[in-house]
PDB file of N, CA, C and O in Angstrom, chain B, residues numbered from 101:
ATOM      1  N   MET B 101     -25.143 -19.047 -23.501  1.00  0.00           N
ATOM      2  CA  MET B 101     -26.067 -19.564 -24.559  1.00  0.00           C
ATOM      3  C   MET B 101     -25.544 -21.027 -24.878  1.00  0.00           C
ATOM      4  O   MET B 101     -24.371 -21.237 -25.187  1.00  0.00           O
ATOM      5  N   ALA B 102     -26.443 -21.959 -24.786  1.00  0.00           N
ATOM      6  CA  ALA B 102     -25.986 -23.338 -25.040  1.00  0.00           C
ATOM      7  C   ALA B 102     -26.442 -23.877 -26.398  1.00  0.00           C
ATOM      8  O   ALA B 102     -27.544 -23.546 -26.838  1.00  0.00           O
ATOM      9  N   LYS B 103     -25.683 -24.643 -27.034  1.00  0.00           N
ATOM     10  CA  LYS B 103     -26.028 -25.265 -28.456  1.00  0.00           C
ATOM     11  C   LYS B 103     -26.732 -26.527 -28.171  1.00  0.00           C
ATOM     12  O   LYS B 103     -26.851 -26.920 -27.010  1.00  0.00           O
ATOM     13  N   VAL B 104     -27.179 -27.147 -29.123  1.00  0.00           N
ATOM     14  CA  VAL B 104     -27.963 -28.407 -28.997  1.00  0.00           C
ATOM     15  C   VAL B 104     -26.980 -29.626 -28.498  1.00  0.00           C
ATOM     16  O   VAL B 104     -27.432 -30.588 -27.876  1.00  0.00           O
ATOM     17  N   ASP B 105     -25.741 -29.505 -28.798  1.00  0.00           N
ATOM     18  CA  ASP B 105     -24.777 -30.555 -28.358  1.00  0.00           C
ATOM     19  C   ASP B 105     -24.291 -30.222 -26.949  1.00  0.00           C
ATOM     20  O   ASP B 105     -23.360 -30.867 -26.468  1.00  0.00           O
ATOM     21  N   GLY B 106     -24.882 -29.245 -26.273  1.00  0.00           N
ATOM     22  CA  GLY B 106     -24.367 -28.938 -24.896  1.00  0.00           C
ATOM     23  C   GLY B 106     -23.140 -28.049 -24.592  1.00  0.00           C
ATOM     24  O   GLY B 106     -22.767 -27.776 -23.452  1.00  0.00           O
ATOM     25  N   SER B 107     -22.517 -27.599 -25.804  1.00  0.00           N
ATOM     26  CA  SER B 107     -21.419 -26.768 -25.677  1.00  0.00           C
ATOM     27  C   SER B 107     -21.908 -25.348 -25.523  1.00  0.00           C
ATOM     28  O   SER B 107     -23.061 -25.083 -25.863  1.00  0.00           O
ATOM     29  N   ARG B 108     -21.176 -24.490 -25.072  1.00  0.00           N
ATOM     30  CA  ARG B 108     -21.525 -23.090 -24.869  1.00  0.00           C
ATOM     31  C   ARG B 108     -20.730 -22.202 -25.862  1.00  0.00           C
ATOM     32  O   ARG B 108     -19.613 -22.514 -26.276  1.00  0.00           O
ATOM     33  N   THR B 109     -21.438 -20.993 -26.237  1.00  0.00           N
ATOM     34  CA  THR B 109     -20.831 -20.198 -27.180  1.00  0.00           C
ATOM     35  C   THR B 109     -20.670 -18.770 -26.402  1.00  0.00           C
ATOM     36  O   THR B 109     -21.379 -18.504 -25.431  1.00  0.00           O
ATOM     37  N   THR B 110     -19.783 -17.964 -26.855  1.00  0.00           N
ATOM     38  CA  THR B 110     -19.614 -16.593 -26.302  1.00  0.00           C
ATOM     39  C   THR B 110     -20.306 -15.610 -27.192  1.00  0.00           C
ATOM     40  O   THR B 110     -19.999 -14.426 -27.060  1.00  0.00           O
ATOM     41  N   GLU B 111     -21.152 -15.932 -28.034  1.00  0.00           N
ATOM     42  CA  GLU B 111     -21.812 -15.055 -28.843  1.00  0.00           C
ATOM     43  C   GLU B 111     -22.686 -13.988 -28.058  1.00  0.00           C
ATOM     44  O   GLU B 111     -23.490 -14.439 -27.243  1.00  0.00           O
ATOM     45  N   GLY B 112     -22.608 -12.698 -28.217  1.00  0.00           N
ATOM     46  CA  GLY B 112     -23.358 -11.774 -27.488  1.00  0.00           C
ATOM     47  C   GLY B 112     -22.719 -11.265 -26.299  1.00  0.00           C
ATOM     48  O   GLY B 112     -23.276 -10.366 -25.669  1.00  0.00           O
ATOM     49  N   PHE B 113     -21.482 -11.794 -25.875  1.00  0.00           N
ATOM     50  CA  PHE B 113     -20.882 -11.406 -24.632  1.00  0.00           C
ATOM     51  C   PHE B 113     -19.759 -10.450 -25.025  1.00  0.00           C
ATOM     52  O   PHE B 113     -19.134 -10.480 -26.085  1.00  0.00           O
ATOM     53  N   THR B 114     -19.594  -9.571 -23.982  1.00  0.00           N
ATOM     54  CA  THR B 114     -18.401  -8.568 -24.328  1.00  0.00           C
ATOM     55  C   THR B 114     -17.472  -8.834 -23.111  1.00  0.00           C
ATOM     56  O   THR B 114     -17.874  -9.455 -22.126  1.00  0.00           O
ATOM     57  N   ALA B 115     -16.214  -8.337 -23.220  1.00  0.00           N
ATOM     58  CA  ALA B 115     -15.256  -8.447 -22.371  1.00  0.00           C
ATOM     59  C   ALA B 115     -15.489  -7.432 -21.152  1.00  0.00           C
ATOM     60  O   ALA B 115     -15.926  -6.305 -21.388  1.00  0.00           O
ATOM     61  N   ILE B 116     -15.229  -7.792 -20.008  1.00  0.00           N
ATOM     62  CA  ILE B 116     -15.592  -6.905 -18.799  1.00  0.00           C
ATOM     63  C   ILE B 116     -14.158  -6.544 -18.123  1.00  0.00           C
ATOM     64  O   ILE B 116     -13.315  -7.420 -17.930  1.00  0.00           O
ATOM     65  N   GLY B 117     -13.970  -5.286 -17.807  1.00  0.00           N
ATOM     66  CA  GLY B 117     -12.923  -4.785 -17.171  1.00  0.00           C
ATOM     67  C   GLY B 117     -11.661  -4.739 -18.127  1.00  0.00           C
ATOM     68  O   GLY B 117     -11.781  -4.860 -19.346  1.00  0.00           O
ATOM     69  N   ASN B 118     -10.544  -4.571 -17.547  1.00  0.00           N
ATOM     70  CA  ASN B 118      -9.339  -4.448 -18.376  1.00  0.00           C
ATOM     71  C   ASN B 118      -8.602  -5.652 -18.433  1.00  0.00           C
ATOM     72  O   ASN B 118      -7.994  -6.019 -17.427  1.00  0.00           O
ATOM     73  N   ALA B 119      -8.574  -6.308 -19.460  1.00  0.00           N
ATOM     74  CA  ALA B 119      -7.963  -7.661 -19.732  1.00  0.00           C
ATOM     75  C   ALA B 119      -6.450  -7.278 -19.776  1.00  0.00           C
ATOM     76  O   ALA B 119      -6.071  -6.264 -20.362  1.00  0.00           O
ATOM     77  N   PRO B 120      -5.598  -8.134 -19.130  1.00  0.00           N
ATOM     78  CA  PRO B 120      -4.094  -7.767 -19.144  1.00  0.00           C
ATOM     79  C   PRO B 120      -3.651  -8.055 -20.650  1.00  0.00           C
ATOM     80  O   PRO B 120      -4.190  -8.946 -21.307  1.00  0.00           O
ATOM     81  N   THR B 121      -2.694  -7.291 -21.122  1.00  0.00           N
ATOM     82  CA  THR B 121      -2.180  -7.414 -22.375  1.00  0.00           C
ATOM     83  C   THR B 121      -0.740  -8.037 -22.384  1.00  0.00           C
ATOM     84  O   THR B 121      -0.264  -8.182 -21.259  1.00  0.00           O
ATOM     85  N   ALA B 122      -0.006  -8.409 -23.369  1.00  0.00           N
ATOM     86  CA  ALA B 122       1.140  -9.027 -23.335  1.00  0.00           C
ATOM     87  C   ALA B 122       2.188  -8.022 -22.679  1.00  0.00           C
ATOM     88  O   ALA B 122       3.059  -8.498 -21.952  1.00  0.00           O
ATOM     89  N   ASN B 123       2.142  -6.798 -22.884  1.00  0.00           N
ATOM     90  CA  ASN B 123       3.092  -5.822 -22.300  1.00  0.00           C
ATOM     91  C   ASN B 123       2.835  -5.344 -20.902  1.00  0.00           C
ATOM     92  O   ASN B 123       3.617  -4.599 -20.310  1.00  0.00           O
ATOM     93  N   SER B 124       1.642  -5.825 -20.361  1.00  0.00           N
ATOM     94  CA  SER B 124       1.310  -5.229 -18.985  1.00  0.00           C
ATOM     95  C   SER B 124       2.239  -5.997 -17.948  1.00  0.00           C
ATOM     96  O   SER B 124       2.816  -7.054 -18.204  1.00  0.00           O
ATOM     97  N   ARG B 125       2.300  -5.324 -16.759  1.00  0.00           N
ATOM     98  CA  ARG B 125       3.060  -5.733 -15.596  1.00  0.00           C
ATOM     99  C   ARG B 125       2.501  -7.074 -15.077  1.00  0.00           C
ATOM    100  O   ARG B 125       3.229  -7.971 -14.653  1.00  0.00           O
ATOM    101  N   ALA B 126       1.264  -7.141 -15.134  1.00  0.00           N
ATOM    102  CA  ALA B 126       0.681  -8.359 -14.569  1.00  0.00           C
ATOM    103  C   ALA B 126       0.896  -9.613 -15.151  1.00  0.00           C
ATOM    104  O   ALA B 126       0.735 -10.642 -14.494  1.00  0.00           O
ATOM    105  N   THR B 127       1.296  -9.623 -16.499  1.00  0.00           N
ATOM    106  CA  THR B 127       1.619 -10.889 -17.182  1.00  0.00           C
ATOM    107  C   THR B 127       3.128 -10.967 -17.299  1.00  0.00           C
ATOM    108  O   THR B 127       3.567 -11.970 -17.862  1.00  0.00           O
ATOM    109  N   ARG B 128       3.956 -10.102 -16.872  1.00  0.00           N
ATOM    110  CA  ARG B 128       5.387 -10.143 -17.112  1.00  0.00           C
ATOM    111  C   ARG B 128       6.029 -11.165 -16.038  1.00  0.00           C
ATOM    112  O   ARG B 128       5.726 -11.161 -14.845  1.00  0.00           O
ATOM    113  N   LEU B 129       6.868 -11.955 -16.576  1.00  0.00           N
ATOM    114  CA  LEU B 129       7.491 -12.991 -15.789  1.00  0.00           C
ATOM    115  C   LEU B 129       8.834 -12.497 -15.336  1.00  0.00           C
ATOM    116  O   LEU B 129       9.440 -11.699 -16.051  1.00  0.00           O
ATOM    117  N   PRO B 130       9.372 -12.935 -14.138  1.00  0.00           N
ATOM    118  CA  PRO B 130      10.729 -12.539 -13.759  1.00  0.00           C
ATOM    119  C   PRO B 130      11.727 -13.034 -14.711  1.00  0.00           C
ATOM    120  O   PRO B 130      11.580 -14.120 -15.272  1.00  0.00           O
ATOM    121  N   GLN B 131      12.739 -12.272 -14.912  1.00  0.00           N
ATOM    122  CA  GLN B 131      13.778 -12.680 -15.892  1.00  0.00           C
ATOM    123  C   GLN B 131      14.964 -13.445 -14.958  1.00  0.00           C
ATOM    124  O   GLN B 131      15.018 -13.420 -13.728  1.00  0.00           O
ATOM    125  N   THR B 132      15.836 -14.087 -15.812  1.00  0.00           N
ATOM    126  CA  THR B 132      16.953 -14.779 -15.027  1.00  0.00           C
ATOM    127  C   THR B 132      17.789 -13.718 -14.355  1.00  0.00           C
ATOM    128  O   THR B 132      18.142 -12.713 -14.972  1.00  0.00           O
ATOM    129  N   GLY B 133      18.094 -13.928 -13.145  1.00  0.00           N
ATOM    130  CA  GLY B 133      19.032 -13.006 -12.266  1.00  0.00           C
ATOM    131  C   GLY B 133      18.126 -11.816 -11.808  1.00  0.00           C
ATOM    132  O   GLY B 133      18.729 -10.945 -11.181  1.00  0.00           O
ATOM    133  N   GLU B 134      16.940 -11.641 -11.982  1.00  0.00           N
ATOM    134  CA  GLU B 134      16.192 -10.625 -11.507  1.00  0.00           C
ATOM    135  C   GLU B 134      15.745 -10.745 -10.208  1.00  0.00           C
ATOM    136  O   GLU B 134      15.073 -11.733  -9.913  1.00  0.00           O
ATOM    137  N   GLN B 135      16.029  -9.827  -9.306  1.00  0.00           N
ATOM    138  CA  GLN B 135      15.610  -9.872  -7.959  1.00  0.00           C
ATOM    139  C   GLN B 135      14.434  -8.868  -7.574  1.00  0.00           C
ATOM    140  O   GLN B 135      14.393  -7.749  -8.086  1.00  0.00           O
ATOM    141  N   ARG B 136      13.558  -9.265  -6.732  1.00  0.00           N
ATOM    142  CA  ARG B 136      12.574  -8.373  -6.404  1.00  0.00           C
ATOM    143  C   ARG B 136      12.986  -7.496  -5.228  1.00  0.00           C
ATOM    144  O   ARG B 136      13.672  -7.941  -4.308  1.00  0.00           O
ATOM    145  N   THR B 137      12.538  -6.206  -5.283  1.00  0.00           N
ATOM    146  CA  THR B 137      13.105  -5.429  -4.213  1.00  0.00           C
ATOM    147  C   THR B 137      12.293  -5.535  -2.925  1.00  0.00           C
ATOM    148  O   THR B 137      11.072  -5.657  -3.022  1.00  0.00           O
ATOM    149  N   SER B 138      12.884  -5.497  -1.708  1.00  0.00           N
ATOM    150  CA  SER B 138      12.168  -5.494  -0.638  1.00  0.00           C
ATOM    151  C   SER B 138      11.780  -4.221   0.079  1.00  0.00           C
ATOM    152  O   SER B 138      11.495  -4.158   1.275  1.00  0.00           O
ATOM    153  N   LEU B 139      11.797  -3.197  -0.788  1.00  0.00           N
ATOM    154  CA  LEU B 139      11.559  -1.875  -0.298  1.00  0.00           C
ATOM    155  C   LEU B 139      10.185  -1.747   0.457  1.00  0.00           C
ATOM    156  O   LEU B 139      10.132  -1.135   1.524  1.00  0.00           O
ATOM    157  N   PRO B 140       9.028  -2.354  -0.127  1.00  0.00           N
ATOM    158  CA  PRO B 140       7.870  -2.262   0.615  1.00  0.00           C
ATOM    159  C   PRO B 140       7.964  -2.765   2.112  1.00  0.00           C
ATOM    160  O   PRO B 140       7.476  -2.175   3.076  1.00  0.00           O
ATOM    161  N   VAL B 141       8.666  -3.939   2.149  1.00  0.00           N
ATOM    162  CA  VAL B 141       8.853  -4.489   3.591  1.00  0.00           C
ATOM    163  C   VAL B 141       9.514  -3.447   4.484  1.00  0.00           C
ATOM    164  O   VAL B 141       9.023  -3.282   5.600  1.00  0.00           O
ATOM    165  N   TYR B 142      10.448  -2.811   4.163  1.00  0.00           N
ATOM    166  CA  TYR B 142      11.259  -1.821   4.861  1.00  0.00           C
ATOM    167  C   TYR B 142      10.147  -0.654   5.150  1.00  0.00           C
ATOM    168  O   TYR B 142      10.145  -0.140   6.268  1.00  0.00           O
ATOM    169  N   GLY B 143       9.354  -0.295   4.323  1.00  0.00           N
ATOM    170  CA  GLY B 143       8.325   0.729   4.555  1.00  0.00           C
ATOM    171  C   GLY B 143       7.323   0.299   5.526  1.00  0.00           C
ATOM    172  O   GLY B 143       6.849   1.150   6.279  1.00  0.00           O
ATOM    173  N   TYR B 144       6.938  -0.933   5.604  1.00  0.00           N
ATOM    174  CA  TYR B 144       5.920  -1.344   6.572  1.00  0.00           C
ATOM    175  C   TYR B 144       6.659  -1.404   7.973  1.00  0.00           C
ATOM    176  O   TYR B 144       6.076  -1.029   8.990  1.00  0.00           O
ATOM    177  N   VAL B 145       7.918  -1.871   8.000  1.00  0.00           N
ATOM    178  CA  VAL B 145       8.636  -1.902   9.281  1.00  0.00           C
ATOM    179  C   VAL B 145       8.791  -0.616   9.940  1.00  0.00           C
ATOM    180  O   VAL B 145       8.623  -0.431  11.146  1.00  0.00           O
ATOM    181  N   LEU B 146       9.171   0.399   8.954  1.00  0.00           N
ATOM    182  CA  LEU B 146       9.328   1.891   9.485  1.00  0.00           C
ATOM    183  C   LEU B 146       7.950   2.402   9.892  1.00  0.00           C
ATOM    184  O   LEU B 146       7.909   3.110  10.899  1.00  0.00           O
ATOM    185  N   LEU B 147       6.837   2.141   9.255  1.00  0.00           N
ATOM    186  CA  LEU B 147       5.634   2.491   9.665  1.00  0.00           C
ATOM    187  C   LEU B 147       5.211   2.043  11.037  1.00  0.00           C
ATOM    188  O   LEU B 147       4.759   2.828  11.870  1.00  0.00           O
ATOM    189  N   ILE B 148       5.382   0.687  11.255  1.00  0.00           N
ATOM    190  CA  ILE B 148       5.061   0.052  12.605  1.00  0.00           C
ATOM    191  C   ILE B 148       6.015   0.776  13.615  1.00  0.00           C
ATOM    192  O   ILE B 148       5.484   1.225  14.630  1.00  0.00           O
ATOM    193  N   LEU B 149       7.231   0.922  13.467  1.00  0.00           N
ATOM    194  CA  LEU B 149       8.048   1.412  14.418  1.00  0.00           C
ATOM    195  C   LEU B 149       7.593   2.847  14.797  1.00  0.00           C
ATOM    196  O   LEU B 149       7.527   3.198  15.976  1.00  0.00           O
ATOM    197  N   SER B 150       7.276   3.678  13.746  1.00  0.00           N
ATOM    198  CA  SER B 150       6.911   5.022  13.896  1.00  0.00           C
ATOM    199  C   SER B 150       5.603   5.139  14.859  1.00  0.00           C
ATOM    200  O   SER B 150       5.495   5.959  15.770  1.00  0.00           O
ATOM    201  N   VAL B 151       4.681   4.222  14.509  1.00  0.00           N
ATOM    202  CA  VAL B 151       3.450   4.181  15.307  1.00  0.00           C
ATOM    203  C   VAL B 151       3.729   3.743  16.803  1.00  0.00           C
ATOM    204  O   VAL B 151       3.211   4.294  17.774  1.00  0.00           O
ATOM    205  N   LEU B 152       4.551   2.756  16.860  1.00  0.00           N
ATOM    206  CA  LEU B 152       4.770   2.239  18.361  1.00  0.00           C
ATOM    207  C   LEU B 152       5.618   3.342  18.970  1.00  0.00           C
ATOM    208  O   LEU B 152       5.480   3.458  20.188  1.00  0.00           O
ATOM    209  N   GLY B 153       6.479   4.189  18.374  1.00  0.00           N
ATOM    210  CA  GLY B 153       7.174   5.245  19.027  1.00  0.00           C
ATOM    211  C   GLY B 153       6.128   6.366  19.492  1.00  0.00           C
ATOM    212  O   GLY B 153       6.242   6.958  20.566  1.00  0.00           O
ATOM    213  N   LEU B 154       5.142   6.585  18.614  1.00  0.00           N
ATOM    214  CA  LEU B 154       4.171   7.623  19.086  1.00  0.00           C
ATOM    215  C   LEU B 154       3.255   7.206  20.181  1.00  0.00           C
ATOM    216  O   LEU B 154       2.906   7.979  21.074  1.00  0.00           O
ATOM    217  N   VAL B 155       2.887   6.010  20.097  1.00  0.00           N
ATOM    218  CA  VAL B 155       2.075   5.404  21.255  1.00  0.00           C
ATOM    219  C   VAL B 155       2.856   5.448  22.597  1.00  0.00           C
ATOM    220  O   VAL B 155       2.318   5.847  23.629  1.00  0.00           O
ATOM    221  N   LYS B 156       4.140   5.025  22.547  1.00  0.00           N
ATOM    222  CA  LYS B 156       5.010   5.079  23.771  1.00  0.00           C
ATOM    223  C   LYS B 156       5.142   6.510  24.231  1.00  0.00           C
ATOM    224  O   LYS B 156       4.968   6.773  25.421  1.00  0.00           O
ATOM    225  N   ARG B 157       5.433   7.424  23.377  1.00  0.00           N
ATOM    226  CA  ARG B 157       5.554   8.814  23.754  1.00  0.00           C
ATOM    227  C   ARG B 157       4.214   9.409  24.425  1.00  0.00           C
ATOM    228  O   ARG B 157       4.292  10.188  25.374  1.00  0.00           O
ATOM    229  N   ARG B 158       3.122   9.047  23.943  1.00  0.00           N
ATOM    230  CA  ARG B 158       1.870   9.606  24.411  1.00  0.00           C
ATOM    231  C   ARG B 158       1.546   8.970  25.857  1.00  0.00           C
ATOM    232  O   ARG B 158       0.945   9.622  26.711  1.00  0.00           O
ATOM    233  N   ARG B 159       1.951   7.759  26.052  1.00  0.00           N
ATOM    234  CA  ARG B 159       1.763   7.092  27.384  1.00  0.00           C
ATOM    235  C   ARG B 159       2.812   7.717  28.367  1.00  0.00           C
ATOM    236  O   ARG B 159       2.544   7.734  29.569  1.00  0.00           O
ATOM    237  N   GLN B 160       3.898   8.188  27.946  1.00  0.00           N
ATOM    238  CA  GLN B 160       4.798   8.960  28.906  1.00  0.00           C
ATOM    239  C   GLN B 160       4.360  10.222  29.294  1.00  0.00           C
ATOM    240  O   GLN B 160       4.683  10.662  30.397  1.00  0.00           O
ATOM    241  N   ASP B 161       3.607  10.913  28.460  1.00  0.00           N
ATOM    242  CA  ASP B 161       3.037  12.313  28.796  1.00  0.00           C
ATOM    243  C   ASP B 161       1.970  12.314  29.799  1.00  0.00           C
ATOM    244  O   ASP B 161       1.445  13.374  30.141  1.00  0.00           O
TER     245      ASP B 161
END
């Protein structure tokens, strides 16, 4: 909705979805000395190696 001066108002609009709060993980910044874990990377590598092992095994049979 536009006013006469061209600015817009938010009157009549509602928030959509889940807005992040101050305590949510999405807005949390890393702290000093905090390191991110590389566990997901190891999981992906293990998954790829497992799939490659299964493909190789099926080709030998």
